[in-house]
TIFIKOL-586869 format. One line per 8 residues: number of its first residue (from 1); their letters; for each residue x, y, z of C-alpha. Coordinates in nm, 3 decimals. Example, Ala and Ser with C-alpha at 12.3 -4.5 7.8 and 13.67 -1.06 7.14 Angstrom:
1) AS) 1.230/-0.450/0.780; 1.367/-0.106/0.714
% end
This chain:
1) MKKLGVEE) -2.609/-0.302/-0.213; -2.763/-0.256/0.142; -2.471/-0.111/0.382; -2.341/-0.411/0.575; -2.465/-0.321/0.982; -2.214/-0.342/1.249; -2.321/-0.663/1.409; -2.159/-0.811/1.110
9) LVGQFIFS) -1.841/-0.636/1.105; -1.699/-0.942/1.306; -1.414/-0.901/1.503; -1.348/-0.539/1.455; -1.361/-0.235/1.738; -1.336/0.125/1.751; -1.207/0.396/1.989; -1.342/0.699/2.061
17) RSVSAIPE) -1.339/0.994/2.302; -1.734/1.006/2.213; -1.947/0.724/2.321; -2.188/0.812/2.002; -1.899/0.648/1.781; -1.969/0.303/1.962; -2.280/0.071/1.802; -2.506/-0.007/2.049
25) TWSRRTID) -2.531/-0.385/2.025; -2.077/-0.357/2.075; -1.933/-0.440/2.412; -1.831/-0.151/2.586; -1.489/-0.045/2.827; -1.442/0.285/2.922; -1.075/0.461/3.097; -1.132/0.859/3.208
33) GRHLGFHP) -1.374/0.949/2.957; -1.224/0.751/2.677; -1.438/0.435/2.556; -1.394/0.105/2.356; -1.650/-0.083/2.210; -1.605/-0.407/2.057; -1.756/-0.652/1.832; -1.912/-0.922/2.122
41) TLPVVEIL) -1.650/-1.162/1.912; -1.329/-1.011/1.992; -1.209/-1.095/2.269; -1.056/-0.761/2.509; -0.903/-0.808/2.854; -0.756/-0.544/3.070; -0.390/-0.436/3.142; -0.293/-0.393/3.504
49) ASDSTVIG) 0.036/-0.193/3.619; 0.183/-0.302/3.865; 0.028/-0.108/4.147; -0.338/-0.240/4.070; -0.468/0.042/3.867; -0.571/-0.003/3.528; -0.376/0.129/3.245; -0.570/0.005/2.904
57) WLLGYPID) -0.699/-0.291/2.721; -0.524/-0.590/2.488; -0.743/-0.687/2.224; -0.730/-1.011/2.014; -0.541/-1.322/2.053; -0.214/-1.266/2.231; -0.028/-1.611/2.354; 0.230/-1.614/2.640
65) SEAQLVTE) 0.515/-1.839/2.709; 0.349/-2.029/2.899; 0.129/-2.197/2.548; -0.180/-2.018/2.673; -0.449/-1.801/2.546; -0.471/-1.479/2.718; -0.822/-1.481/2.806; -0.850/-1.353/3.196
73) DVRFAVSP) -0.702/-0.985/3.266; -0.285/-0.886/3.276; -0.095/-0.752/3.496; 0.212/-0.597/3.357; 0.537/-0.500/3.509; 0.475/-0.131/3.495; 0.500/0.148/3.703; 0.265/0.436/3.528
81) SASDAFDQ) 0.475/0.700/3.674; 0.829/0.606/3.644; 1.016/0.821/3.325; 1.060/0.465/3.095; 0.702/0.356/3.189; 0.622/0.323/2.813; 1.007/0.071/2.764; 0.809/-0.131/3.063
89) FETALYGY) 0.495/-0.138/2.892; 0.679/-0.246/2.561; 0.874/-0.499/2.720; 0.599/-0.663/2.857; 0.349/-0.683/2.548; 0.631/-0.783/2.337; 0.714/-1.141/2.510; 0.313/-1.224/2.370
97) GGRYAAIF) 0.319/-1.427/2.047; -0.077/-1.367/1.838; -0.304/-1.173/1.722; -0.370/-0.838/1.902; -0.350/-0.411/1.947; -0.304/-0.353/2.293; -0.412/0.040/2.422; -0.210/0.194/2.716
105) LGREASRV) -0.390/0.495/2.866; -0.078/0.667/3.044; -0.090/1.000/3.293; 0.061/1.162/3.056; 0.048/1.034/2.708; -0.139/0.742/2.619; -0.083/0.535/2.290; -0.194/0.248/2.083
113) YLDPCGSL) 0.058/-0.094/1.971; -0.006/-0.315/1.718; 0.126/-0.690/1.748; 0.481/-0.753/1.521; 0.278/-0.800/1.221; -0.006/-0.614/1.198; -0.195/-0.857/1.217; -0.512/-0.754/1.422
121) AVVFCPEQ) -0.504/-0.378/1.224; -0.585/-0.071/1.299; -0.657/0.246/1.120; -0.716/0.589/1.299; -0.861/0.975/1.215; -0.664/1.187/1.368; -0.926/1.503/1.298; -1.188/1.327/1.477
129) EMVASTSS) -0.983/1.125/1.712; -1.091/0.798/1.643; -0.886/0.472/1.652; -1.083/0.169/1.502; -1.049/-0.174/1.316; -1.132/-0.032/0.921; -1.246/0.284/0.804; -1.536/0.124/0.761
137) LIPYLHKD) -1.601/0.259/1.145; -1.509/0.606/1.087; -1.771/0.829/0.964; -1.726/1.103/0.644; -1.690/1.428/0.720; -1.617/1.568/0.357; -1.731/1.433/0.041; -1.383/1.510/-0.111
145) DDNQELIE) -1.212/1.257/0.102; -1.212/0.973/-0.096; -0.859/1.029/-0.241; -0.951/0.951/-0.602; -0.580/0.949/-0.777; -0.460/0.738/-0.533; -0.764/0.514/-0.597; -0.694/0.471/-0.990
153) AIEVPNED) -0.309/0.428/-0.917; -0.320/0.095/-0.691; -0.682/-0.027/-0.748; -0.567/-0.207/-1.094; -0.821/-0.468/-1.239; -0.699/-0.781/-1.149; -0.414/-0.797/-0.976; -0.372/-0.851/-0.580
161) TYYPFGLT) -0.338/-0.454/-0.459; -0.294/-0.279/-0.154; -0.250/0.067/-0.016; 0.143/0.089/0.152; 0.295/0.310/0.404; 0.067/0.401/0.629; -0.205/0.512/0.310; -0.565/0.444/0.256
169) PRRSVERL) -0.838/0.531/0.016; -0.912/0.774/0.276; -0.763/1.117/0.316; -0.881/1.152/0.670; -0.777/0.790/0.787; -0.435/0.630/0.801; -0.331/0.272/0.888; -0.101/0.243/1.160
177) LPSHYLDL) 0.220/-0.021/1.063; 0.410/-0.291/1.268; 0.669/-0.137/1.447; 0.520/0.144/1.520; 0.257/0.327/1.778; -0.020/0.576/1.758; 0.095/0.890/1.992; -0.276/0.987/2.136
185) QTWEAVRH) -0.161/1.306/2.202; -0.031/1.430/1.932; -0.181/1.152/1.618; 0.156/1.126/1.503; 0.247/0.713/1.391; 0.606/0.701/1.547; 0.810/0.422/1.506; 0.970/0.211/1.829
193) WPKREIDV) 1.148/-0.078/1.647; 1.426/-0.190/1.530; 1.577/0.072/1.778; 1.971/-0.028/1.642; 2.096/-0.298/1.394; 1.950/-0.654/1.404; 2.315/-0.810/1.477; 2.384/-1.126/1.223
201) AQDVPEAV) 2.337/-1.490/1.395; 2.665/-1.608/1.496; 2.482/-1.980/1.590; 2.187/-2.017/1.323; 2.117/-2.361/1.499; 2.063/-2.250/1.833; 1.861/-1.934/1.676; 1.633/-2.212/1.496
209) RELVSLLK) 1.582/-2.409/1.793; 1.469/-2.093/1.999; 1.255/-1.977/1.683; 1.118/-2.325/1.701; 1.032/-2.346/2.000; 0.816/-1.973/2.037; 0.637/-2.168/1.704; 0.560/-2.437/1.887
217) NNISAIAR) 0.488/-2.195/2.162; 0.220/-2.063/1.983; 0.097/-2.338/1.751; 0.028/-2.554/2.112; -0.158/-2.237/2.305; -0.395/-2.231/1.968; -0.456/-2.650/1.982; -0.498/-2.630/2.350
225) NYSLHLAL) -0.839/-2.398/2.259; -0.921/-2.563/1.936; -0.913/-2.787/1.694; -0.713/-2.670/1.367; -0.686/-2.584/1.040; -0.411/-2.559/0.828; -0.362/-2.509/0.497; -0.103/-2.723/0.248
233) TAGRDSRM) 0.060/-2.662/-0.048; 0.430/-2.740/-0.224; 0.561/-2.429/-0.023; 0.804/-2.452/0.272; 0.623/-2.210/0.517; 0.303/-2.432/0.529; 0.540/-2.760/0.571; 0.750/-2.594/0.824
241) LLACTREH) 0.397/-2.491/1.038; 0.272/-2.912/0.986; 0.627/-2.959/1.118; 0.562/-2.790/1.419; 0.210/-2.938/1.441; 0.302/-3.278/1.471; 0.156/-3.339/1.862; -0.123/-3.181/1.719
249) VDRTLLYT) -0.179/-3.350/1.373; -0.436/-3.545/1.509; -0.673/-3.278/1.559; -0.583/-3.078/1.229; -0.715/-3.061/0.894; -0.575/-2.995/0.656; -0.671/-2.827/0.335; -0.544/-2.748/-0.008
257) VSGPSAGK) -0.670/-2.511/-0.300; -0.663/-2.625/-0.594; -0.778/-2.507/-0.898; -0.688/-2.385/-1.328; -0.331/-2.231/-1.229; -0.007/-2.370/-1.280; 0.037/-2.285/-0.905; -0.239/-2.432/-0.770
265) RLDWDIAS) -0.224/-2.742/-0.973; 0.086/-2.815/-0.834; 0.045/-2.714/-0.447; -0.268/-3.019/-0.528; 0.030/-3.270/-0.631; 0.223/-3.232/-0.401; 0.026/-3.181/-0.131; -0.202/-3.480/-0.179
273) RLARKHSL) 0.130/-3.685/-0.178; 0.232/-3.596/0.155; -0.109/-3.658/0.283; -0.121/-3.956/0.162; 0.268/-4.102/0.222; 0.181/-3.944/0.591; -0.203/-4.043/0.668; -0.294/-3.657/0.706
281) HHIQLDYE) -0.647/-3.565/0.705; -0.629/-3.373/0.449; -0.925/-3.180/0.239; -0.910/-3.018/-0.117; -1.154/-2.684/-0.183; -1.221/-2.623/-0.534; -1.180/-2.234/-0.616; -1.472/-2.050/-0.710
289) HSAAKDIE) -1.534/-1.705/-0.775; -1.728/-1.504/-0.531; -2.054/-1.322/-0.600; -2.067/-0.919/-0.645; -2.281/-0.874/-0.346; -2.006/-1.094/-0.179; -1.689/-0.888/-0.299; -1.910/-0.531/-0.137
297) QWEQRTGN) -1.878/-0.746/0.192; -1.554/-0.776/0.175; -1.457/-0.399/0.068; -1.695/-0.314/0.342; -1.524/-0.540/0.600; -1.129/-0.456/0.562; -1.230/-0.108/0.428; -1.221/-0.147/0.082
305) CVHGDIMN) -0.782/-0.144/0.150; -0.715/-0.494/-0.026; -0.821/-0.638/-0.372; -0.814/-0.914/-0.601; -0.797/-1.273/-0.608; -0.763/-1.291/-0.200; -1.144/-1.154/-0.244; -1.254/-1.505/-0.328
313) WNMLYKRL) -1.092/-1.677/-0.020; -1.394/-1.604/0.180; -1.626/-1.870/-0.011; -1.311/-2.110/0.039; -1.306/-2.074/0.413; -1.692/-2.123/0.416; -1.601/-2.490/0.310; -1.423/-2.530/0.650
321) EPQRAVLL) -1.548/-2.643/0.983; -1.615/-2.345/1.134; -1.569/-2.447/1.525; -1.182/-2.517/1.383; -0.882/-2.230/1.453; -0.725/-2.152/1.121; -0.328/-2.122/1.114; -0.149/-1.916/0.854
329) GASGELGR) 0.205/-1.916/0.729; 0.206/-1.557/0.705; 0.584/-1.401/0.807; 0.757/-1.703/0.741; 0.915/-1.535/0.416; 1.152/-1.308/0.632; 1.366/-1.622/0.708; 1.429/-1.624/0.312
337) GFHFRQGD) 1.629/-1.401/0.105; 1.292/-1.373/-0.161; 1.223/-1.047/-0.074; 1.583/-0.914/-0.157; 1.663/-0.694/-0.414; 1.938/-0.903/-0.659; 2.264/-0.860/-0.588; 2.200/-0.611/-0.298
345) TETSTIVV) 2.412/-0.687/0.030; 2.437/-0.550/0.349; 2.550/-0.238/0.245; 2.402/-0.175/-0.059; 2.215/0.174/-0.125; 1.842/0.186/-0.126; 1.682/0.476/-0.199; 1.274/0.563/-0.221
353) EDILHKSQ) 1.258/0.443/-0.579; 1.406/0.109/-0.536; 1.145/0.063/-0.247; 0.850/0.165/-0.476; 0.992/-0.068/-0.737; 1.056/-0.343/-0.557; 0.676/-0.332/-0.366; 0.576/-0.280/-0.744
361) MPNIPDVH) 0.377/0.080/-0.632; 0.288/0.326/-0.849; 0.507/0.657/-0.821; 0.298/0.921/-0.743; 0.317/1.212/-0.522; 0.158/1.059/-0.175; 0.327/0.742/-0.227; 0.625/0.864/-0.258
369) RRARQWLA) 0.646/1.100/-0.041; 0.511/0.799/0.225; 0.807/0.574/0.072; 1.040/0.847/0.146; 0.939/0.931/0.531; 0.906/0.549/0.600; 1.270/0.536/0.490; 1.404/0.838/0.668
377) GLAVHNAL) 1.214/0.662/0.997; 1.441/0.374/0.985; 1.746/0.344/1.269; 1.925/0.054/1.093; 2.137/0.089/0.755; 2.187/-0.300/0.682; 1.980/-0.343/0.359; 1.894/-0.678/0.367
385) TIWGLLYN) 1.731/-0.589/0.714; 1.557/-0.266/0.505; 1.415/-0.497/0.294; 1.296/-0.730/0.544; 1.044/-0.449/0.726; 0.994/-0.327/0.448; 0.775/-0.667/0.332; 0.626/-0.694/0.762
393) ETFNGCWF) 0.533/-0.365/0.773; 0.406/-0.264/0.400; 0.290/-0.656/0.327; 0.209/-0.798/0.606; 0.083/-0.474/0.821; -0.111/-0.309/0.494; -0.235/-0.629/0.276; -0.250/-0.954/0.494
401) GPVHYGFT) -0.366/-0.782/0.865; -0.617/-0.630/0.681; -0.763/-0.939/0.459; -0.847/-1.080/0.805; -1.145/-0.889/0.870; -1.264/-1.001/0.550; -1.248/-1.361/0.661; -1.528/-1.443/0.920
409) HNALYLWP) -1.646/-1.804/0.878; -1.393/-1.967/1.137; -1.365/-1.926/1.522; -1.019/-1.768/1.413; -0.697/-1.696/1.233; -0.401/-1.662/1.383; -0.006/-1.680/1.228; 0.215/-1.832/1.452
417) FCHRRIIE) 0.510/-1.674/1.331; 0.354/-1.342/1.465; 0.605/-1.288/1.766; 0.868/-1.009/1.788; 1.172/-1.239/1.898; 1.091/-1.509/1.559; 1.062/-1.200/1.366; 1.371/-1.054/1.531
425) IMLSFPRE) 1.585/-1.372/1.469; 1.490/-1.429/1.085; 1.600/-1.148/1.051; 1.909/-1.177/1.264; 2.012/-1.511/0.974; 2.292/-1.463/0.738; 2.225/-1.389/0.376; 2.381/-1.679/0.253
433) YRLNNLFP) 2.133/-1.867/0.482; 1.872/-1.705/0.323; 1.904/-1.689/-0.048; 2.022/-2.050/-0.025; 1.630/-2.119/0.164; 1.829/-2.335/0.410; 1.588/-2.211/0.730; 1.246/-2.421/0.581
441) SDVVEQEW) 1.492/-2.735/0.578; 1.618/-2.666/0.863; 1.305/-2.618/1.096; 1.130/-2.946/0.934; 1.426/-3.136/1.017; 1.452/-3.126/1.304; 1.096/-3.178/1.358; 0.949/-3.376/1.112
449) PELLCLPF) 1.220/-3.464/0.872; 1.016/-3.726/0.700; 0.829/-3.411/0.539; 1.104/-3.352/0.366; 1.057/-3.693/0.133; 0.961/-3.466/-0.176; 1.063/-3.161/-0.310; 0.986/-2.755/-0.212
457) NWYVGFQR) 0.746/-2.552/-0.508; 0.873/-2.851/-0.762; 0.697/-3.199/-0.878; 0.880/-3.489/-0.902; 0.844/-3.738/-1.169; 0.853/-3.625/-1.573; 0.614/-3.406/-1.459; 0.951/-3.169/-1.323
465) YIYGVKWR) 1.125/-3.139/-1.647; 0.769/-3.016/-1.804; 0.713/-2.780/-1.504; 1.115/-2.607/-1.505; 1.032/-2.525/-1.862; 0.650/-2.326/-1.821; 0.812/-2.176/-1.493; 1.082/-2.033/-1.666
473) ARKIWKKY) 0.886/-1.890/-1.934; 0.644/-1.730/-1.698; 0.923/-1.594/-1.459; 1.037/-1.424/-1.811; 0.650/-1.269/-1.838; 0.562/-1.158/-1.480; 0.929/-0.961/-1.504; 0.809/-0.812/-1.894
481) FRLKRGHD) 0.518/-0.731/-1.716; 0.620/-0.486/-1.365; 0.869/-0.311/-1.627; 0.626/-0.224/-1.814; 0.401/-0.125/-1.536; 0.648/0.086/-1.392; 0.734/0.285/-1.742; 0.389/0.338/-1.718
489) SR) 0.317/0.470/-1.421; 0.629/0.777/-1.448
% end
């Protein structure tokens, strides 16, 4: 199949010292001989320091504390010559929610930062001194750049897979993880958060109220500029978002993907009941498999970094109204304990093999080495915090972030949970609070309690008993399959 043209790499960008690396049809910005090129659909604004000098760029869709999408140049309280200029920059940057990346070009050093979830994904090539949205924009210099051993271990047919811990299918290209910045002098990724243990919330109701306020701020900023699409499933995260979108529900079109799988049947049953009961604008999207050419385009747009069922979803989104923004529930899982290892407490010991097993990654040298580096770089010892960071930085940062470059139909795709303080609050919830899934119920109870009329992830009536038996059988089978795969990879 013919390779996609750069004009089809919607919402993508490249940063390089070589102006020739930037596609001619793209927009361009330059500071001190360093060039940023970006697809015309990607918003970019300049960052001004306290003295009004331009110190970098803010890419994407940042949301300020006044529930506004940032569309004009911004001023940060940063003194470029100060010894703590980077700390000043980070404090200003992480006051924003939304989907964004930032490039700080300082006098002594320069860095690239991600939003707290890595939802505007970034890769980099130290050898060519390039930063880009995907490796599709970074030229091949060597014939053996594709890491075949890693590709064969990661890309399991018919499974949702991704490259963890900053790895990509190419040896010369690395992914920048959430909570890390890229040092543009050394071309190394460095962890910058958290710098210490996250204190356990002492007043959970107050923490939930603060979180909900931030969540609604992000949603309102998007709703001021766009009509909304919101997925409605049987699950917790979509219902939390719906509850927090209550004041904008008249401009929100809900959608549910239906299909032959047990999970999709359950989603449609509960979502359609909720929509009818509360007179919500709701549509059904029938699941379908993408054609081979669409899969190949997906792979080019995402840098061939994410695979599986998600590759079919761009076809689903093409049936949505393109002028609407799509709200996604990514990261809400951090407020729940499903990503914990069974039986773990704050003081449990975690080793590399535990991480690989939990993330279902093959124990091959490249993956083992990167997992070991990731674990060694942590400034925290609380096992529950570690599991949360693992989920956010590998699953969100390495899977869900790159996924969005494959989605090109709607105006924009945003995660309302993507805010540094929201992430911190969810990681601060006590262990039992998360394990008992109290967070979603508390959010819905606070904002739209009538939505609790139906259970999460469970049928009502006689169907609930049949579903319970089938659910237990599937759980046993999945556990057996994971154990078998882990044994086969050794």
